[in-house]
C-alpha positions as CSV (number, residue, x, y, z in Angstrom):
1,X,14.5,23.6,138.0
2,X,13.5,22.6,134.5
3,X,13.4,25.3,131.8
4,X,10.4,25.1,129.4
5,X,10.7,26.9,126.1
6,X,7.9,29.4,125.4
7,X,7.0,31.1,122.2
8,X,6.1,34.8,122.6
9,X,2.5,33.8,122.0
10,X,2.6,31.2,124.8
11,X,4.0,33.9,127.1
12,X,1.2,36.2,126.1
13,X,-1.4,33.5,126.9
14,X,0.2,33.1,130.4
15,X,0.1,36.8,130.9
16,X,-3.6,36.9,129.9
17,X,-4.4,34.3,132.5
18,X,-2.7,36.4,135.1
19,X,-4.7,39.4,133.9
20,X,-7.9,37.4,134.2
21,X,-7.1,36.6,137.8
22,X,-6.3,40.2,138.6
23,X,-9.5,41.3,136.9
24,X,-11.5,38.9,139.0
25,X,-10.0,40.2,142.2
26,X,-10.4,43.8,141.1
27,X,-14.1,43.2,140.4
28,X,-14.4,41.7,143.9
29,X,-12.8,44.6,145.5
30,X,-14.9,47.1,143.6
31,X,-18.1,45.3,144.5
32,X,-17.0,45.3,148.2
33,X,-16.3,49.0,148.0
34,X,-19.7,49.7,146.4
35,X,-21.4,47.6,149.2
36,X,-19.4,49.7,151.7
37,X,-17.9,46.5,153.3
38,X,-15.4,47.3,156.0
39,X,-13.3,44.2,155.4
40,X,-13.1,41.0,153.4
41,X,-12.2,37.8,155.2
42,X,-9.6,36.0,153.2
43,X,-6.9,33.3,153.5
44,X,-4.1,35.2,151.9
45,X,-0.8,33.6,153.0
46,X,-0.4,31.4,149.9
47,X,-1.6,34.1,147.6
48,X,0.9,36.6,149.0
49,X,3.7,34.0,148.7
50,X,2.7,33.2,145.1
51,X,2.7,36.9,144.2
52,X,6.2,37.3,145.6
53,X,7.4,34.3,143.7
54,X,5.6,35.5,140.5
55,X,7.3,38.9,140.8
56,X,10.7,37.2,141.2
57,X,10.0,34.9,138.2
58,X,8.9,37.8,136.0
59,X,12.0,39.8,136.9
60,X,14.3,36.9,136.2
61,X,12.5,36.2,132.9
62,X,12.9,39.8,131.8
63,X,16.6,39.8,132.6
64,X,17.1,36.6,130.7
65,X,15.3,37.8,127.6
66,X,17.0,41.2,127.8
67,X,20.4,39.4,127.8
68,X,19.4,37.2,124.9
69,X,18.3,40.3,123.0
70,X,21.6,42.1,123.7
71,X,23.5,39.1,122.2
72,X,21.5,39.2,119.0
73,X,23.0,41.5,116.3
74,X,19.7,41.7,114.4
75,X,17.7,43.2,117.3
76,X,18.0,46.9,118.1
């Protein structure tokens, strides 16, 4: 796996993209609720897998940054 270096601003931009996707799905679910739909047909296998991988990636990223911050004497 290749590591790419991100600035905090680049990470924020990535997070905003994820929020945009979440907002789109949230809007869809709310519209379905208002329309009193019983169910929504979806192909979700890949989406569920991607979410699981994204959660693992986010946790690993947080741990890596936390370790880096612990090793910096100028950060409290």
